[in-house]
C-alpha positions as CSV (number, residue, x, y, z in Angstrom):
1,X,0.0,0.0,0.0
2,X,2.9,2.4,0.8
3,X,4.2,1.8,-2.7
4,X,0.9,3.0,-4.1
5,X,1.3,6.3,-2.2
6,X,4.9,6.7,-3.3
7,X,4.0,6.1,-6.9
8,X,1.1,8.5,-6.6
9,X,3.4,11.2,-5.2
10,X,5.9,10.5,-8.0
11,X,3.1,10.9,-10.6
12,X,2.0,14.1,-8.8
13,X,5.5,15.7,-9.1
14,X,6.0,14.5,-12.7
15,X,2.7,16.0,-13.7
16,X,3.6,19.3,-12.0
17,X,6.9,19.6,-13.8
18,X,5.2,19.0,-17.1
19,X,2.6,21.8,-16.4
20,X,5.1,24.5,-15.5
21,X,5.2,27.1,-18.2
22,X,8.6,28.5,-17.7
23,X,8.2,31.3,-20.3
24,X,5.1,32.6,-18.6
25,X,6.8,32.6,-15.2
26,X,9.7,34.6,-16.7
27,X,7.6,37.2,-18.4
28,X,4.7,37.4,-15.9
29,X,6.2,36.7,-12.4
30,X,3.0,36.9,-10.4
31,X,4.2,33.8,-8.6
32,X,7.4,31.9,-8.7
33,X,8.0,28.6,-10.4
34,X,9.0,27.1,-7.1
35,X,5.7,28.1,-5.6
36,X,3.8,26.5,-8.4
37,X,5.8,23.2,-8.2
38,X,4.1,22.2,-5.0
39,X,0.5,23.1,-5.9
40,X,-1.4,20.1,-7.3
41,X,-2.2,20.4,-11.0
42,X,-5.6,21.8,-11.8
43,X,-5.8,23.6,-8.4
44,X,-4.5,26.9,-6.9
45,X,-5.0,26.0,-3.3
46,X,-4.0,22.3,-2.9
47,X,-0.4,22.4,-1.6
48,X,1.7,24.5,0.7
49,X,0.3,28.0,0.4
50,X,-1.5,29.0,-2.8
51,X,-1.1,30.7,-6.1
52,X,-4.6,32.2,-6.2
53,X,-5.0,36.0,-6.8
54,X,-7.8,36.2,-4.2
55,X,-10.1,33.9,-2.2
56,X,-12.4,33.5,-5.2
57,X,-9.7,32.5,-7.7
58,X,-9.9,28.7,-8.2
59,X,-8.2,26.2,-10.5
60,X,-9.9,24.1,-13.2
61,X,-10.7,21.4,-10.6
62,X,-13.0,23.8,-8.7
63,X,-14.7,21.4,-6.3
64,X,-11.4,20.0,-5.0
65,X,-9.9,23.5,-4.9
66,X,-12.8,24.8,-2.8
67,X,-12.0,22.0,-0.3
68,X,-8.3,23.0,-0.2
69,X,-9.1,26.7,0.0
70,X,-11.5,26.3,2.9
71,X,-8.9,24.1,4.7
72,X,-6.2,26.7,4.1
73,X,-8.4,29.4,5.5
74,X,-9.8,27.3,8.4
75,X,-9.2,28.5,11.9
76,X,-7.9,28.0,14.5
77,X,-4.4,27.2,13.3
78,X,-0.9,27.4,14.8
79,X,1.6,28.7,12.3
80,X,5.2,27.4,12.0
81,X,7.2,28.5,15.0
82,X,4.2,29.8,16.8
83,X,3.0,28.9,20.3
84,X,-0.8,28.9,20.9
85,X,-3.1,27.0,23.2
86,X,-0.1,25.7,25.1
87,X,1.2,24.0,21.9
88,X,4.4,24.8,20.1
89,X,4.5,24.2,16.3
90,X,8.0,23.1,15.5
91,X,7.0,22.0,12.0
92,X,7.5,23.9,8.7
93,X,3.7,24.1,8.0
94,X,0.7,25.3,10.0
95,X,-0.9,22.9,12.4
96,X,-4.7,23.0,12.0
97,X,-7.4,22.1,14.4
98,X,-8.6,18.5,14.1
99,X,-12.1,19.8,13.2
100,X,-10.6,21.6,10.2
101,X,-8.9,18.4,9.1
102,X,-12.2,16.4,9.6
103,X,-14.1,18.9,7.5
104,X,-11.4,18.8,4.8
105,X,-11.5,15.0,4.7
106,X,-15.3,15.0,4.4
107,X,-15.2,17.6,1.7
108,X,-12.7,15.6,-0.4
109,X,-14.8,12.4,0.1
110,X,-17.9,14.2,-1.0
111,X,-16.2,15.4,-4.2
112,X,-15.2,11.7,-4.8
113,X,-12.9,12.3,-7.8
114,X,-9.6,10.9,-8.7
115,X,-8.0,14.2,-7.7
116,X,-9.8,14.4,-4.4
117,X,-8.7,10.9,-3.5
118,X,-5.1,11.6,-4.4
119,X,-5.1,14.8,-2.4
120,X,-6.6,13.0,0.6
121,X,-4.1,10.1,0.4
122,X,-1.2,12.5,0.1
123,X,-2.3,14.8,3.0
124,X,-3.6,12.3,5.5
125,X,-1.7,9.1,4.7
126,X,1.6,9.9,2.9
127,X,2.4,13.1,4.8
128,X,0.7,11.9,8.0
129,X,-0.4,15.4,8.9
130,X,-1.1,16.1,12.6
131,X,-3.8,18.2,14.1
132,X,-4.6,19.6,17.5
133,X,-7.7,19.6,19.6
134,X,-8.9,23.1,20.4
135,X,-10.5,23.5,23.9
136,X,-14.0,24.0,22.4
137,X,-13.7,20.7,20.4
138,X,-14.9,17.4,21.7
């Protein structure tokens, strides 16, 4: 099963490299090539950060992108290097509330597409993302 996730991740990176339009990045540097390399193809929000111009700017895979956007904007979160709620985030990415992650997982499952399944497998299984329980959560 782990081989499946590794192959999925490899396909993800290969598809990203093939979608990078270097000429466009050089002439119109609204976002860097390195930023785009880690955003899932067809989305602007699925990956570390986003390449959207605003909160309404979505990629061609709109339903999946809405799940990722809502997850990115979900609060509460503990940013990298920040201490909140008695928790220190030593990681390189924000730590989100477990409720945010649960809503994200449910959203991706509701979309039920190849892309949503890949995003869910990468985020929750391959990367093994951690979350925290906020004091108002069960």
